[in-house]
N, C-alpha and C positions, 0 to 999 in steps of 0.2 A: 527684242530683237534687232530695233533701229540703234541701242547701243547710248543714246544719248542722255543717261545716268549713270553715273557711279554705282559700282553695287559691291556690298561686302556678304560675307556669312562663309560658313563653313566650306569645306572643299578640299581639293589633292593639287599635288603637283606632277607633272609628268616630265622629267629631263632626259632628253634626247641628243645623244651625241656619234659623232663617227667612231666607227672601229678603233679600236685601239691596237688590235691584235692580229693581223690579216695573214701571218704566217701559214696557215692553213687552207688559204683560198688560191688559185691558180692565178696566174697574171691577168686572166680577163674579167677575174670576181674583185678584183682588189679595187678597184673602181668604182664596184657598187656596194662598197662597204663603206657608204658614206650615205648623209640624210638628206633624202630627195624631199622636193614641193609635195610631188606624193606623199611621202610618208606622212608629212604633217596635215594633208588634206584627208586620208584615211584615218586621221586618229580624231581629228577634228569632227569629219562626220560621226564616226562612231562615238561621241561625247554628246554629241547634237543630238541622235536618234536614242539616246540613251538616258537623255533627261537632263543633262546639264542646264545650268541656268543661265550662266555666263562662263564665257572662254578668252583666254588672250593666250598670245605667243610672243615670248619678248618683251611684256609689257604692252602688246599690240592691243586693243580688244577686237575681237572677232565677232563682226556683223553680218549682214546678209549681203552686204556688198563689199565687204571682205574677199581681196585677191589675195591668193596664195601661191607665187609664181617662182621659177629658175631665174637667174640671170648670172651667168657665168657661174662661179663658184658659190655665190652667194643666195639665197632666199628673199624673195621682194614679199613683205608681209605690209599690208596697208600702203605699197608702193614705197617702202623702206626696206633698205638691204642688210642682212642679219646672216652673220657666221655661225657655226653651231658653236659651244651647246645651243640647242633649243629647248627654254623652259614652259610647257603647254601647263595653266593655271586653270582651272574652274571651279565653278561653285555648283556644288553640289553633295548630296549625303550616302551613303555606304551604298542605298538602292541602285545610286546611278552606277557607284564604279563596281557592283556586280553585274547590272546588265550591258555595262562597257565591254567585260570580258569576256562575254558570251555575242557581242557584236561580230557580224561578217567581217565589216570595215576591219575592227580592230583584231581580230583572229588572222586576218592579210597581213597587217600590219607587223603581229607576233611572229610571223612564218617569216619576213624579211630581219626581224632583229636576230632569230634566232638561226637562219641560213648567214648571216652576211658580218655577224658578231658585234650591229649596233650595241653601244650602251644606252641603259633603258632603264630606270628607277621613277616608281610610283611612291608619294608620301604624302599620306594623308598631314593636314593642317586643319588648326582650329579656326585659323581665320584667313581669307584669302579679300582681296582688296581689288577690285578694276575698275579699272578708271574708264570716264564717260571717253567717246568719242566724238568727232565734228561739235559740231552746236547744236541746240538745241532747235526745235521748230519753232517757229515765230507764233505768237498767238492770233487766232486769226479775229479775236474780238474786234469789234471795230472796223473791218476791212468791209468795202464795198465794191461790190463786182458792178459793173455797169453805169448809167447814169447817175 
């Protein structure tokens, strides 16, 4: 949850990119054929709910304090700007991926993919390595409170 330790194990990669072909969309929909912060939030929330052990987006570890927000054309992840494509990697087994496709948030994301033609690819990986975020918590042994 805190992300203070690096972790590795079997998992998956989800590659998400803006739509390449927007010919079938009307003028007002073309702007919606790109990846938004809310799309990444939907997938991340669906992964947590499905039992993913650890998640990263473009090598940024996702923890309980991670913000995923828009900033102009970029999306900020841990306050760092990124442009598409976005690679979400997570550690989890086949059961997690099965739960993921049934998750309501992920179904909302799949609707966006289908409606606006976003590029989307899920790949199973034998080994995923996700780095730690931030600093480890201090050891409280020897700390005195008060006098």
